[in-house]
Backbone bond lengths (Angstrom), bond angles and torsions (degrees), N, CA, C in turn:
res aa  C-N    CA-C-N  psi(-1)  N-CA   C-N-CA  omega(-1)  CA-C   N-CA-C  phi
1 M - - - 1.465 - - 1.526 109.81 -
2 I 1.331 116.31 130.18 1.461 121.76 -179.44 1.524 109.50 -86.25
3 L 1.325 116.21 128.60 1.466 120.30 174.48 1.527 107.73 -83.19
4 P 1.342 118.40 113.46 1.464 121.26 -174.37 1.528 112.56 -80.75
5 V 1.325 115.80 69.60 1.465 120.26 -175.52 1.533 110.95 -59.53
6 G 1.341 116.77 -46.33 1.454 120.31 -178.64 1.515 112.23 -61.91
7 T 1.329 116.48 -41.29 1.458 121.08 179.42 1.525 111.34 -66.42
8 I 1.325 116.68 -39.39 1.469 120.90 177.68 1.524 110.19 -62.16
9 V 1.334 116.79 -45.15 1.467 120.74 178.71 1.523 110.51 -63.20
10 N 1.342 116.52 -39.80 1.455 120.97 179.49 1.528 111.17 -62.01
11 A 1.323 116.23 -47.68 1.468 120.43 179.43 1.527 111.19 -62.64
12 A 1.337 116.03 -39.19 1.469 120.13 178.92 1.525 111.07 -64.70
13 A 1.337 116.71 -37.52 1.464 120.66 179.11 1.527 110.99 -66.06
14 I 1.336 116.74 -38.08 1.469 120.56 177.12 1.527 110.04 -62.97
15 L 1.327 116.50 -43.05 1.466 120.40 179.16 1.522 111.24 -64.17
16 A 1.342 116.23 -44.66 1.470 120.17 -178.82 1.530 111.00 -65.21
17 G 1.339 116.32 -46.92 1.461 119.84 179.15 1.513 111.73 -63.73
18 G 1.341 116.03 -39.85 1.453 119.97 178.73 1.523 112.08 -63.49
19 A 1.335 116.08 -39.89 1.468 119.84 178.70 1.529 110.98 -63.17
20 I 1.329 116.11 -41.10 1.469 119.91 177.43 1.530 109.89 -64.24
21 G 1.342 116.47 -42.90 1.455 120.98 179.31 1.519 112.15 -61.48
22 L 1.338 116.96 -40.34 1.456 120.50 177.71 1.525 110.86 -62.22
23 A 1.341 115.75 -43.87 1.459 120.32 -179.74 1.529 111.11 -64.26
24 L 1.335 116.37 -39.76 1.463 120.07 179.91 1.519 111.55 -72.90
25 G 1.338 116.00 -39.76 1.459 120.03 -175.62 1.510 112.97 -59.85
26 A 1.313 116.24 -36.48 1.461 119.86 -179.40 1.518 112.18 -69.28
27 R 1.317 116.79 -19.39 1.465 121.03 -176.26 1.527 113.11 -104.08
28 L 1.325 116.67 -10.52 1.459 119.49 -176.88 1.528 110.89 -88.07
29 P 1.321 117.90 138.10 1.470 120.51 174.46 1.527 110.60 -62.77
30 A 1.320 116.01 156.59 1.471 121.08 -177.21 1.521 111.74 -57.97
31 R 1.333 117.47 -37.92 1.470 119.82 -178.00 1.529 110.84 -67.53
32 V 1.343 116.46 -32.58 1.465 120.11 178.14 1.526 109.85 -71.36
33 R 1.337 116.84 -43.85 1.465 119.93 177.97 1.522 110.47 -61.25
34 A 1.332 116.97 -37.13 1.468 120.70 -179.57 1.519 111.37 -64.31
35 I 1.323 117.46 -43.78 1.466 120.11 -178.13 1.526 110.93 -71.90
36 V 1.348 116.70 -32.78 1.470 120.20 174.61 1.524 109.56 -63.13
37 F 1.333 115.72 -43.14 1.461 122.21 178.88 1.524 110.53 -60.17
38 Q 1.316 116.69 -46.10 1.464 121.53 -179.77 1.528 111.45 -67.21
39 G 1.323 116.18 -40.48 1.463 119.87 177.71 1.510 111.62 -62.95
40 L 1.337 116.25 -41.22 1.463 120.31 177.27 1.523 110.58 -63.79
41 G 1.331 116.48 -38.82 1.458 120.31 178.15 1.515 112.17 -62.88
42 L 1.335 116.40 -43.74 1.470 120.60 179.48 1.530 110.94 -64.69
43 C 1.336 116.51 -43.83 1.473 120.26 179.97 1.524 110.83 -64.55
44 T 1.324 116.56 -39.88 1.461 121.01 178.72 1.526 110.64 -64.94
45 L 1.320 116.34 -40.82 1.463 121.11 177.84 1.526 110.81 -63.06
46 A 1.336 116.36 -42.07 1.465 120.75 179.39 1.528 111.02 -64.82
47 L 1.336 116.77 -41.55 1.469 120.88 178.09 1.523 110.48 -62.26
48 G 1.333 116.01 -43.73 1.460 119.59 179.23 1.515 112.34 -62.80
49 L 1.331 116.60 -42.24 1.463 120.32 177.97 1.523 111.56 -60.29
50 K 1.326 116.12 -42.92 1.468 120.92 -179.53 1.532 110.78 -62.36
51 M 1.336 116.13 -43.73 1.454 120.40 179.99 1.527 111.38 -69.10
52 A 1.335 116.36 -43.61 1.463 120.28 -176.96 1.526 111.95 -63.97
53 A 1.336 116.59 -28.85 1.468 120.79 -177.09 1.524 113.08 -74.26
54 T 1.346 117.58 -1.69 1.471 119.81 -177.08 1.528 113.08 -83.02
55 F 1.343 118.11 -8.27 1.466 118.49 -172.70 1.528 111.80 -66.34
56 T 1.319 113.89 148.49 1.467 121.55 175.04 1.527 110.86 -118.93
57 A 1.326 115.76 -11.32 1.469 121.00 178.16 1.527 107.90 -126.15
58 P 1.340 117.05 80.90 1.469 120.23 -173.60 1.520 114.24 -58.77
59 L 1.330 117.81 -35.36 1.461 119.37 -179.01 1.525 111.74 -63.30
60 I 1.334 116.36 -37.56 1.457 119.93 178.81 1.529 110.16 -65.59
61 V 1.337 116.26 -41.40 1.468 120.38 178.51 1.521 110.40 -64.60
62 F 1.332 116.94 -46.90 1.466 120.80 -177.97 1.527 111.35 -62.81
63 F 1.347 116.29 -47.89 1.459 119.36 -178.48 1.532 111.07 -66.87
64 S 1.328 116.81 -32.89 1.466 119.89 178.05 1.524 110.91 -63.84
65 I 1.342 116.22 -44.76 1.458 120.40 178.65 1.529 110.56 -64.04
66 L 1.345 116.68 -46.05 1.466 120.33 -177.34 1.532 111.56 -66.58
67 L 1.332 117.17 -49.77 1.462 120.17 -179.51 1.520 111.17 -65.97
68 G 1.345 115.78 -40.20 1.463 119.66 177.79 1.518 111.42 -61.87
69 G 1.340 116.33 -39.43 1.454 120.21 178.56 1.522 112.10 -65.93
70 V 1.314 116.72 -40.76 1.466 120.77 178.19 1.533 110.36 -62.87
71 I 1.330 115.97 -45.34 1.469 120.47 179.41 1.530 110.51 -62.87
72 G 1.350 115.88 -46.55 1.453 119.89 -178.82 1.518 112.93 -63.54
73 A 1.345 115.91 -40.42 1.468 119.70 179.01 1.532 110.73 -67.26
74 A 1.343 116.29 -39.56 1.462 120.13 178.49 1.527 111.35 -64.17
75 M 1.334 115.94 -35.02 1.471 121.02 178.80 1.531 112.04 -85.26
76 N 1.340 116.25 -7.88 1.461 121.71 -179.21 1.534 111.00 57.80
77 L 1.328 115.96 43.60 1.464 121.17 -174.28 1.522 112.86 -62.83
78 E 1.322 117.37 -41.57 1.469 120.50 -178.27 1.527 111.13 -57.54
79 D 1.316 116.54 -48.25 1.463 120.02 -179.12 1.520 111.00 -68.04
80 W 1.344 116.64 -34.60 1.465 120.13 178.36 1.524 110.85 -64.74
81 L 1.338 116.31 -44.30 1.459 120.11 177.70 1.527 110.98 -63.77
82 A 1.334 115.87 -40.58 1.460 119.93 178.94 1.527 110.91 -63.52
83 S 1.331 116.77 -39.20 1.471 119.57 179.39 1.518 111.09 -66.70
84 L 1.355 116.63 -36.58 1.464 119.29 175.61 1.523 110.76 -63.53
85 G 1.347 115.69 -42.91 1.453 119.97 178.44 1.519 111.71 -62.59
86 D 1.336 116.39 -41.76 1.468 120.38 179.25 1.532 110.90 -66.20
87 R 1.335 115.94 -36.58 1.458 119.88 178.68 1.529 110.77 -65.58
88 L 1.331 115.50 -42.14 1.461 119.82 177.11 1.521 110.78 -64.81
89 K 1.333 115.56 -38.93 1.463 120.43 177.81 1.521 110.92 -59.07
90 R 1.334 116.85 -44.05 1.471 120.36 178.53 1.514 110.75 -67.37
91 L 1.336 115.94 -37.04 1.464 120.35 -178.62 1.526 111.60 -61.98
92 V 1.345 115.95 -41.81 1.477 119.50 -178.80 1.534 111.28 -91.66
93 R 1.353 115.70 2.44 1.470 122.07 176.44 1.530 112.36 57.61
94 S 1.318 114.38 42.78 1.464 119.09 177.93 1.528 109.82 -85.56
95 K 1.322 116.37 140.77 1.463 122.06 177.20 1.537 111.44 -103.71
96 N 1.327 115.76 8.93 1.464 120.60 -178.81 1.528 109.90 -73.10
97 E 1.333 117.24 119.81 1.459 121.53 -176.63 1.528 113.15 -67.69
98 T 1.338 117.06 -23.94 1.469 120.58 -178.39 1.534 112.12 -101.90
99 F 1.331 116.82 17.95 1.472 121.72 -177.59 1.522 111.33 -55.20
100 T 1.345 116.45 -55.60 1.466 120.66 -175.41 1.522 111.42 -66.44
101 A 1.328 116.85 -42.17 1.470 120.40 178.78 1.518 110.69 -60.96
102 G 1.325 116.98 -41.00 1.467 120.95 179.06 1.506 112.20 -66.01
103 L 1.328 116.49 -41.99 1.467 120.86 -179.63 1.525 110.51 -62.64
104 I 1.333 116.63 -49.26 1.467 120.46 -176.58 1.527 111.46 -68.55
105 S 1.322 117.20 -44.54 1.471 120.46 -179.51 1.528 111.06 -62.32
106 A 1.327 116.55 -43.59 1.462 120.29 -179.99 1.527 110.62 -64.65
107 F 1.337 116.87 -45.48 1.462 120.20 -179.29 1.530 111.07 -59.36
108 L 1.327 116.83 -45.49 1.460 120.20 179.87 1.523 111.17 -63.63
109 L 1.323 116.49 -43.72 1.464 120.01 -179.34 1.522 111.53 -61.89
110 Y 1.329 116.57 -40.28 1.460 120.75 -176.39 1.524 113.38 -77.44
111 C 1.331 117.20 -21.67 1.469 118.53 -167.03 1.519 116.98 -115.05
112 V 1.343 119.38 -8.90 1.469 117.55 -176.68 1.531 112.90 -97.29
113 G 1.303 118.36 -1.45 1.458 120.97 -179.47 1.524 112.90 -79.39
114 S 1.332 115.36 163.14 1.467 120.46 -179.33 1.520 111.95 -66.47
115 M 1.340 117.86 -27.49 1.469 119.95 -179.89 1.527 111.33 -62.01
116 T 1.333 116.33 -30.62 1.470 119.90 178.81 1.521 110.44 -62.98
117 I 1.339 116.23 -46.42 1.466 120.75 -179.38 1.525 110.67 -70.39
118 L 1.317 116.45 -48.33 1.462 120.45 -178.42 1.527 111.08 -61.97
119 G 1.338 115.63 -40.80 1.463 119.20 179.26 1.513 111.79 -63.29
120 A 1.333 116.52 -40.19 1.463 120.81 178.74 1.525 110.96 -64.34
121 F 1.334 116.62 -40.86 1.460 120.09 -179.42 1.529 111.16 -69.28
122 D 1.321 116.37 -39.94 1.465 119.44 179.29 1.532 111.15 -64.98
123 E 1.325 116.05 -42.18 1.470 118.67 -179.06 1.518 111.47 -76.87
124 G 1.345 116.17 -36.56 1.455 119.02 -178.64 1.510 113.83 -73.05
125 L 1.340 117.06 -35.25 1.464 121.19 -175.34 1.526 112.42 -93.79
126 R 1.341 116.33 -40.05 1.461 119.80 -173.01 1.522 113.44 -115.75
127 G 1.331 116.22 -2.91 1.457 119.21 -178.60 1.517 113.28 67.65
128 D 1.339 116.53 23.83 1.468 121.27 -177.68 1.529 109.60 -107.07
129 P 1.342 118.90 110.76 1.468 121.88 -177.79 1.531 113.97 -91.00
130 T 1.340 118.38 12.94 1.465 121.57 -172.37 1.532 112.57 -56.91
131 I 1.333 116.97 -43.97 1.471 119.77 -179.26 1.526 110.69 -62.03
132 Y 1.315 116.29 -40.76 1.471 119.21 178.64 1.527 111.72 -68.59
133 Y 1.329 117.18 -29.59 1.471 119.15 174.70 1.533 109.69 -63.76
134 T 1.329 115.93 -43.90 1.470 120.13 178.14 1.520 110.43 -64.24
135 K 1.329 116.15 -43.87 1.459 120.85 178.83 1.527 110.70 -62.04
136 A 1.320 116.62 -36.89 1.468 120.51 178.97 1.521 110.92 -60.25
137 L 1.323 116.60 -40.76 1.466 120.71 178.79 1.526 110.31 -62.31
138 L 1.341 116.53 -46.71 1.462 120.74 -179.62 1.531 111.29 -64.97
139 D 1.326 116.60 -44.81 1.464 120.52 -178.73 1.525 111.53 -66.22
140 G 1.331 116.07 -34.26 1.456 119.82 179.13 1.519 111.24 -62.16
141 F 1.333 116.55 -45.09 1.464 120.01 178.69 1.525 111.14 -68.44
142 A 1.335 116.78 -38.41 1.471 119.84 177.58 1.531 110.38 -62.87
143 S 1.332 116.51 -36.07 1.464 120.85 179.49 1.520 111.86 -62.99
144 I 1.324 116.24 -34.38 1.463 119.24 178.54 1.525 109.73 -60.55
145 A 1.342 115.71 -48.20 1.463 119.95 -178.87 1.527 111.53 -67.76
146 L 1.338 116.91 -42.85 1.462 120.10 -177.72 1.526 111.94 -66.77
147 A 1.330 116.47 -46.39 1.469 120.16 -177.16 1.517 111.92 -67.73
148 S 1.335 117.71 -30.89 1.459 119.78 178.33 1.520 111.25 -66.04
149 T 1.337 116.22 -21.01 1.466 121.26 -179.70 1.525 112.21 -104.78
150 Y 1.345 116.72 -50.05 1.457 120.59 -174.81 1.528 113.45 -85.31
151 G 1.329 116.96 -29.62 1.452 119.21 -179.55 1.519 113.87 98.44
152 V 1.330 114.58 -155.71 1.464 121.42 -167.26 1.528 113.66 -67.27
153 G 1.334 118.22 -20.23 1.456 120.07 179.37 1.516 112.86 -57.69
154 V 1.336 116.94 -28.90 1.466 121.44 179.73 1.532 110.52 -63.40
155 L 1.332 116.71 -39.30 1.467 119.93 179.13 1.522 111.19 -62.65
156 F 1.326 116.75 -38.96 1.459 120.17 -177.96 1.530 112.10 -72.29
157 S 1.343 117.49 -13.22 1.462 119.48 175.16 1.520 111.36 -65.95
158 A 1.339 117.17 -17.64 1.469 120.75 178.34 1.527 111.29 -60.75
159 I 1.346 117.18 -27.49 1.471 120.32 -178.52 1.530 111.52 -69.39
160 P 1.350 118.99 -56.29 1.474 117.56 177.65 1.526 113.10 -65.75
161 V 1.340 118.00 -30.16 1.466 120.53 176.19 1.528 109.68 -61.12
162 F 1.330 116.49 -46.61 1.464 120.35 179.27 1.525 110.94 -60.52
163 L 1.326 117.22 -48.14 1.467 121.17 -177.58 1.527 111.42 -63.34
164 Y 1.329 116.21 -41.40 1.465 121.20 -178.86 1.528 111.22 -66.48
165 Q 1.321 116.36 -49.38 1.466 119.54 -177.13 1.527 111.55 -68.59
166 Y 1.306 117.95 -37.42 1.458 120.11 177.96 1.527 109.87 -66.44
167 G 1.351 116.35 -40.32 1.459 119.71 176.77 1.519 111.69 -61.40
168 L 1.337 116.98 -40.91 1.469 120.69 177.66 1.523 111.26 -64.87
169 T 1.318 116.39 -38.59 1.466 120.48 179.38 1.522 110.86 -62.57
170 L 1.331 116.93 -44.34 1.463 120.96 177.35 1.527 110.88 -65.38
171 F 1.348 115.91 -39.48 1.462 120.75 177.97 1.522 110.39 -62.04
172 A 1.324 116.38 -44.48 1.469 120.62 -178.64 1.520 111.41 -61.00
173 A 1.303 116.15 -37.47 1.459 119.89 -179.41 1.530 111.81 -65.82
174 Q 1.346 116.78 -26.36 1.462 120.80 -176.80 1.530 113.54 -98.09
175 F 1.352 116.84 -31.33 1.469 120.41 -172.22 1.529 111.07 -130.20
176 Q 1.324 115.62 54.37 1.464 119.76 -173.51 1.529 114.45 -68.17
177 D 1.346 117.24 -18.36 1.464 119.75 -176.20 1.529 113.09 -88.25
178 L 1.332 117.64 -6.66 1.464 119.78 -173.60 1.527 112.92 -72.27
179 I 1.334 116.84 -42.45 1.468 120.36 -175.52 1.524 109.48 -100.14
180 T 1.322 115.95 101.31 1.464 122.62 177.86 1.528 109.64 -82.21
181 P 1.342 118.08 167.79 1.469 119.89 176.71 1.528 112.94 -56.06
182 A 1.342 117.96 -36.89 1.468 121.12 179.28 1.528 111.12 -65.79
183 V 1.339 116.42 -42.84 1.461 120.30 177.84 1.520 110.25 -66.13
184 M 1.328 116.95 -40.71 1.461 121.53 179.02 1.526 111.00 -59.36
185 N 1.325 116.40 -37.25 1.460 120.47 -179.73 1.526 111.19 -62.69
186 E 1.338 116.85 -45.66 1.466 120.38 -179.85 1.529 110.78 -72.60
187 L 1.322 117.07 -32.56 1.465 120.94 175.80 1.527 110.50 -62.81
188 T 1.320 116.09 -40.87 1.460 120.95 176.39 1.522 111.19 -61.71
189 A 1.339 116.14 -41.71 1.464 120.63 179.98 1.525 111.53 -63.48
190 V 1.326 116.61 -43.69 1.472 120.05 178.14 1.526 109.99 -63.97
191 G 1.326 116.66 -42.02 1.459 119.95 175.86 1.520 111.57 -59.40
192 G 1.329 116.25 -37.57 1.463 120.75 177.98 1.519 112.30 -63.32
193 V 1.333 116.17 -39.20 1.469 120.05 177.79 1.526 110.29 -62.52
194 L 1.336 116.49 -42.19 1.462 119.94 178.88 1.526 111.35 -65.94
195 I 1.329 117.14 -38.38 1.465 120.33 178.14 1.530 109.97 -66.11
196 M 1.335 117.28 -36.77 1.467 119.51 173.66 1.530 110.50 -58.22
197 G 1.316 116.33 -39.08 1.459 120.73 177.63 1.523 111.81 -61.71
198 I 1.340 116.30 -38.64 1.467 120.06 176.41 1.520 110.00 -61.32
199 G 1.344 116.51 -44.25 1.460 120.77 179.15 1.520 111.85 -60.75
200 I 1.334 116.37 -41.61 1.467 120.94 178.77 1.534 110.16 -63.54
201 N 1.338 116.50 -41.32 1.468 119.95 177.98 1.522 111.39 -65.32
202 L 1.336 116.63 -42.10 1.463 120.36 180.00 1.526 111.02 -62.51
203 L 1.317 116.46 -37.17 1.465 120.97 -179.89 1.530 112.24 -82.24
204 E 1.338 115.76 -3.22 1.466 122.01 178.05 1.533 111.82 58.16
205 L 1.331 116.11 34.19 1.459 120.12 176.06 1.528 110.37 -74.89
206 K 1.323 115.33 -41.80 1.468 122.05 175.69 1.517 106.48 -168.13
207 Y 1.328 117.40 139.16 1.461 119.11 -179.39 1.529 110.01 -80.75
208 I 1.326 115.30 126.04 1.467 121.83 179.07 1.521 108.20 -113.05
209 K 1.331 116.84 130.07 1.460 121.07 179.22 1.527 109.86 -78.39
210 L 1.312 116.01 82.56 1.462 121.33 -175.06 1.525 112.36 -67.81
211 G 1.320 116.63 -28.47 1.459 119.00 177.45 1.514 111.85 -59.28
212 D 1.346 116.48 -36.92 1.466 120.53 179.01 1.528 112.31 -69.62
213 L 1.331 116.59 -18.99 1.468 120.51 -179.01 1.533 113.15 -92.02
214 L 1.313 117.47 -5.88 1.472 120.18 -177.27 1.531 113.97 -57.95
215 P 1.345 120.52 -36.70 1.469 118.88 179.05 1.524 113.62 -58.91
216 S 1.319 117.97 -17.78 1.467 119.95 179.13 1.529 111.29 -61.53
217 M 1.338 117.16 -25.43 1.458 120.59 178.18 1.531 111.37 -68.22
218 V 1.316 116.31 -29.91 1.474 121.28 176.50 1.526 110.15 -83.08
219 V 1.337 115.99 -41.23 1.459 120.12 -178.22 1.530 111.04 -61.08
220 V 1.333 117.93 -40.48 1.461 119.99 -178.12 1.529 111.79 -65.54
221 V 1.330 117.46 -33.63 1.467 120.53 176.75 1.530 109.66 -65.80
222 I 1.329 116.35 -42.88 1.464 120.56 -179.48 1.530 110.74 -65.87
223 L 1.327 116.65 -50.09 1.474 120.28 179.82 1.519 111.39 -63.00
224 G 1.338 116.20 -42.36 1.456 120.14 179.82 1.518 112.14 -63.26
225 S 1.331 116.43 -38.99 1.467 120.61 -179.73 1.522 111.51 -67.29
226 V 1.340 116.71 -30.22 1.462 121.08 -178.64 1.526 112.09 -83.19
227 F 1.340 117.81 -41.87 1.452 120.81 -168.91 1.534 114.97 -106.88
228 L 1.324 118.48 -10.37 1.486 118.71 -178.65 1.521 111.26 -103.25
């Protein structure tokens, strides 16, 4: 059994950053919280653009997003994730109206980047949690900004983040040959597109059902493994 030290540190950083964000959010004027929210949206959009621009096989990226969206919409993933968030909200008796939105947005932001995959492979294959330590620092600061706006739901995102990253670490230890550098490149690009969607949602330009697009992360691995 692999002890997921990097994942534990990452989850702890999300909790710590979220707690700081909650403390700050209650003291910040509405206009300050609004500009923080917009700044986070712009930075998230820029990060997504940078990641999305790494693709070398555009058709694989495009078909992954389209097929993943069709699968996710057919499975009604967005509503299912929202219902889980609402159920957790009732369980902890939170009255925060943005609880579910904060949980889902934070989870997607923390988990669709290339560092998540690379960190899992490094810890699963070599027992080296260094990438996850770096990711923990970034996620901790992001949690401050997210929690100051969305509230306590951001802290609870640490639970699915832990489960997801630990699952990837165990997967990497068993199936290290599946994700080649070429597949990783297109996976990063698809993750970048999803992060761009988070930025668009944060800026309230148009609401995108990102939960329905999550299967694209699996589809790109399958297509990449077949055609690259």
